[in-house]
N, C-alpha and C positions, 0 to 999 in steps of 0.2 A: 450151517456154515460148512459142513464137509462137502454138500451138494455142489457149492459154487466151483471149485477146481475142476470138478467133473463136469459140469455145464461148459465151462469155459475151454475144457480140452476138446470137447465135441465141437464146440464152434470153430476152434482152430483147425481142427481136422477137416472140416467141412469147407473152411476157407481155401485151405491148402489144397483140396481135392479140386475145388472150383479154379483155382489159379493154374493147376496143373492141366486142366481139362481143356482149357483156351488153346495151350500149345504155340509153338514158334516154327518158323520156317526161314530158312537162308534164301534169301533173293538177291539175285544179280541185277543192278540197276546200270543200264547203258544208254550212252548217248552217241548216236551214230552221226551227228551233224558237225559240221565245221567251226560252231560257235559253241560257246558255254550254254547249258541248258539249265534253268531253273525248275526246281520241282518242290512238293511239300510233301512230307509224311506225316499224316494223321494217325495219332493213336488216342487212346481212351484218355480223355482230360487233356490233352496237349497236342501241339503241332511242331513240326521242324521244317523251317524253310532253308533248302540246301541247293547245291548247284553240283555239277558234274562239268569238268573241262572238255573241250573238244574231242570226239572220237576215244572216250574213255568209258571206263565201267568201274562200279563198286560194289561189292558184296557185303550186304549187311542182314542182320538177323532180326526179324520183325515179329510181332505176335499176329497170330490169327485175328482177323478184323481191321487189321490196321490198312489205311488206304494210302495209295500213293497218287498224288493229283498234278497234274500239268495245266496251268493257266485256269485253274478253277475247276477243271473236269478230272473226274476219277479215271486212271488209266488201269488201275489195278487194285483189287482188294485181296488181301492176304489170306489164304486159306491152307490147308493141309496139303493140297494139291500144289502150292506154291513152291515148296521145297526145292530149291537147284533150279528153279524157272528163271529165265532172264526177262526182264521187264524194260523195254525199250521207252525211254522219255522223249527222244527225239530220233526220228527217221529222216535221213537224206532225201527220200523221195516224197516227203511231206512238207518239207521246207520250200 
């Protein structure tokens, strides 16, 4: 019985270390178009459908591995190098 709390502590420490290893990044999502732009943020086990008003941006904290999709296409996968990066979900020259 005395071994159980010790094993549990090791398991929780390993779980916490794994969660910290994933990391986060602050990403600026930007819409350069004259119309609202829908996009999706996919995370492990969930997805968020959202949109940006015309010519606006939003800073958001995402986990490494999260994906930003526009029209079903991945436009960015979040990594350590994404911190402070601007991800454009609509560019006026593309419309």
